[in-house]
C-alpha positions in Angstrom: 0.0 0.5 -0.1 1.9 3.5 -0.8 0.0 5.5 0.5 1.4 4.2 4.3 4.9 4.9 2.7 5.6 8.5 5.0 8.5 9.5 3.1 6.8 11.7 0.0 4.0 12.6 2.7 6.3 13.5 5.6 8.8 15.7 2.2 5.1 17.4 2.1 4.6 18.3 5.0 7.7 19.7 6.7 7.9 21.8 2.8 4.3 23.3 3.3 4.6 23.7 7.2 7.9 25.5 6.1 6.2 28.1 3.1 3.5 28.3 5.9 5.4 30.0 8.6 8.6 32.1 6.5 7.6 32.7 3.5 3.9 33.6 4.1 4.3 35.8 6.7 6.9 38.0 5.8 5.0 38.6 2.9 1.8 39.2 5.0 3.6 41.9 6.9 5.3 43.5 4.2 1.7 45.2 3.6 1.0 49.4 4.8 -2.0 49.8 5.9 -3.9 52.1 3.8 -5.9 53.8 7.1 -3.2 55.1 8.7 -4.0 55.9 12.2 -4.4 60.1 12.9 -2.5 61.1 16.2 -5.5 62.3 18.8 -6.1 65.4 20.3 -5.4 66.4 23.2 -7.7 68.6 23.8 -10.6 68.2 26.4 -14.5 68.2 25.3 -16.6 70.4 27.4 -19.3 68.7 28.9 -21.9 69.8 29.8 -24.1 68.6 33.0 -27.2 67.5 32.8 -30.1 68.9 35.2 -32.8 65.2 35.2 -35.9 66.4 35.4 -37.2 64.6 38.2 
């Protein structure tokens, strides 16, 4: 039964994990986010108290 021979499947497994762990994350991390976050101003917003009607 050739499907029980681990030599070709072990090599395929190792190369696929090598691909997943080295090549793909570097390609994903090289992309720049299209919407860079803008810094929030340190200005305090004026809040008014609210009188409860009861």
